C-alpha positions as CSV (number, residue, x, y, z in Angstrom):
1,M,22.6,7.5,-3.4
2,Y,22.5,7.9,0.3
3,V,21.7,11.4,1.7
4,N,22.4,12.2,5.4
5,D,22.6,15.3,7.5
6,G,26.2,16.2,8.0
7,R,28.0,18.6,10.3
8,D,28.3,21.3,7.6
9,G,25.2,20.4,5.5
10,V,24.2,17.4,3.6
11,D,26.4,14.4,3.0
12,L,25.9,12.4,-0.2
13,L,27.3,8.9,-0.7
14,L,27.0,7.4,-4.1
15,V,27.1,3.6,-4.5
16,Y,27.4,2.2,-8.0
17,N,28.7,-0.7,-10.0
18,R,32.1,0.3,-11.2
19,S,32.0,-2.3,-14.0
20,L,29.0,-0.5,-15.5
21,F,29.8,3.2,-14.9
22,E,33.0,5.2,-15.1
23,R,34.0,7.4,-12.2
24,G,33.9,10.5,-14.4
25,H,30.4,9.9,-15.4
26,M,29.3,9.4,-11.9
27,K,31.0,12.6,-10.7
28,R,29.1,14.4,-13.5
29,F,25.9,12.8,-12.3
30,V,26.5,14.0,-8.7
31,A,27.4,17.5,-10.0
32,Q,24.1,17.7,-11.9
33,Y,22.2,16.5,-8.8
34,V,23.8,19.1,-6.6
35,H,23.2,21.8,-9.2
36,L,19.5,20.8,-9.3
37,L,19.3,20.9,-5.5
38,E,21.0,24.3,-5.4
39,Q,18.4,25.7,-7.8
40,V,15.5,24.3,-5.8
41,A,17.0,25.7,-2.5
42,A,17.5,29.1,-4.0
43,D,14.0,29.4,-5.4
44,P,11.6,26.7,-4.0
45,D,8.6,28.2,-6.0
46,R,10.4,27.8,-9.3
47,H,8.6,25.6,-11.8
48,I,10.3,22.3,-12.6
49,E,10.5,23.1,-16.3
50,D,12.7,26.1,-15.4
51,L,15.3,23.9,-13.7
52,S,18.3,22.6,-15.5
53,L,20.6,19.7,-15.1
54,V,23.3,21.5,-17.1
55,T,26.0,22.7,-14.6
56,P,27.8,25.9,-15.3
57,D,30.9,23.9,-16.3
58,D,28.9,21.8,-18.8
59,A,27.2,24.9,-20.1
60,A,30.5,26.2,-21.4
61,V,30.8,23.2,-23.7
62,V,27.1,22.4,-24.5
63,P,25.6,24.4,-27.4
64,D,22.4,26.3,-26.7
């Protein structure tokens, strides 16, 4: 993953082997990463164990 300063924020470029990973899985990975970054940006003092990789979309289908 390449991360660069963009005009409107941060630009992410994900490079992966398409023969090993499906596009849908990689989109989910990026969504989880962005969700994690949003949590850290919203509350930088939050303990790491209180952060979640489960996105709001995934939380709707993942049991508690």
